[in-house]
BAKOL-86475 format. One record per residue (C-alpha): residue in one letter; residue number from 0; x, y, z. Coordinates in Angstrom, 1 decimal. Each point is the difference from the previous one (the first is absolute). Example, Ala and Ser with C-alpha at 12.3 -4.5 7.8 and 13.67 -1.06 7.14 Angstrom:
<fikes>
 type seq     px     py     pz
    a   0   12.3   -4.5    7.8
    s   1    1.4    3.4   -0.7
</fikes>
This chain:
<fikes>
 type seq     px     py     pz
    m   0   30.4  -37.8   36.6
    s   1   -1.2    0.4   -3.5
    t   2    0.6    3.0   -2.1
    k   3   -2.5    1.0   -2.7
    e   4    1.3    2.2   -2.8
    k   5   -2.2    2.7   -1.2
    i   6    0.2    0.7   -3.7
    q   7   -1.1    3.3   -1.4
    e   8   -0.7    0.1   -3.7
    d   9    0.0    3.0   -2.1
    i  10   -2.9   -0.3   -2.3
    s  11   -0.4    2.5   -2.8
    v  12   -3.6    0.7   -0.8
    l  13   -0.7    1.5   -3.4
    e  14   -3.0    2.3    0.1
    k  15   -1.9    0.2   -3.2
    e  16   -0.4    3.6   -1.0
    s  17   -3.7    0.7    0.1
    g  18    0.1    2.4   -3.0
    q  19   -2.8    2.0    1.5
    n  20   -0.4    3.5   -1.3
    e  21   -2.6    2.6    0.9
    i  22   -2.1    2.5   -1.9
    v  23    0.2    3.3    1.8
    l  24   -2.8    2.6   -0.7
    y  25    0.9    3.6    0.5
    n  26   -2.2    3.0    0.9
    d  27   -0.9    2.6   -2.6
    d  28   -2.2    3.1   -0.1
    v  29   -1.8   -1.0   -3.2
    n  30   -1.9   -3.3    0.5
    t  31   -3.2   -0.3    2.1
    f  32   -0.5   -2.6    2.7
    d  33   -2.6   -1.7   -2.1
    h  34    2.4   -0.3   -2.9
    v  35    2.8   -1.4    2.1
    i  36   -2.4   -2.5    1.7
    n  37   -1.5   -1.1   -3.3
    s  38    3.5   -0.4   -1.5
    l  39    1.2   -2.1    2.9
    i  40   -3.0   -2.2   -0.2
    f  41    0.5   -0.5   -3.8
    a  42    3.8   -0.3   -0.2
    c  43    0.9   -1.5    3.3
    e  44   -3.1   -2.0    0.7
    h  45   -0.6    1.7    3.3
    t  46   -3.3   -0.2    1.9
    p  47   -1.7    3.4    0.3
    e  48    1.1    0.1    3.6
    q  49    3.6   -0.7   -0.8
    a  50    0.0    2.6   -2.8
    e  51   -1.5    2.6    2.2
    q  52    2.5   -0.6    2.8
    c  53    2.9    0.2   -2.4
    s  54   -1.2    3.2   -1.4
    i  55   -0.3    1.6    3.4
    i  56    3.5   -1.2    0.9
    v  57    1.4    1.5   -3.2
    h  58   -1.8    3.3    0.7
    y  59    1.3    0.4    3.5
    k  60    3.4   -1.8   -0.2
    g  61    1.0    0.8   -3.6
    k  62    0.4   -3.5   -1.1
    c  63   -1.3   -3.6    0.6
    t  64    1.0   -3.5   -1.0
    v  65   -3.1   -1.2   -1.9
    k  66    1.1   -3.4   -1.3
    t  67    2.9   -2.5    0.7
    g  68    1.2   -2.8   -2.2
    e  69    2.3   -1.0   -2.7
    f  70    1.1    2.6   -2.5
    s  71   -1.6   -1.8   -2.9
    e  72   -3.4    0.0    1.8
    l  73    0.3    3.7    1.0
    k  74    1.1    1.5   -3.3
    p  75   -3.3   -0.1   -1.7
    k  76   -1.9    1.2    3.1
    c  77    2.4    2.9    0.4
    t  78   -0.4    0.8   -3.7
    m  79   -3.8    0.2    0.4
    l  80    0.4    2.4    3.0
    l  81    2.4    2.2   -2.1
    e  82   -2.4    0.0   -3.0
    a  83   -2.8    1.1    2.4
    g  84    2.1    3.1    0.8
    l  85    1.2   -1.1    3.4
    s  86    3.6    0.3    1.3
    a  87    1.4   -3.5    0.8
    e  88    3.2   -2.0   -0.3
    i  89    1.2   -3.5    0.7
    v  90    2.7   -0.2    2.7
</fikes>
């Protein structure tokens, strides 16, 4: 009778941190839908459909993630939204 030995190895897997951040756009009572849509198209390179959907989500839910990526990529886009008078932050 032969005996086979089972060996269990502990392998540590290092996960690379993705470094993904998000621009979150918040609702306000000042800006029009058209202004928000145009700002998202300009700053975040959204299609008109994406921008419209995000503006509707912001209106009804109070906030919406409008762009995901690395901080260095998002910083200028968020700055453009803020300069357009929108309420946004990178999280």
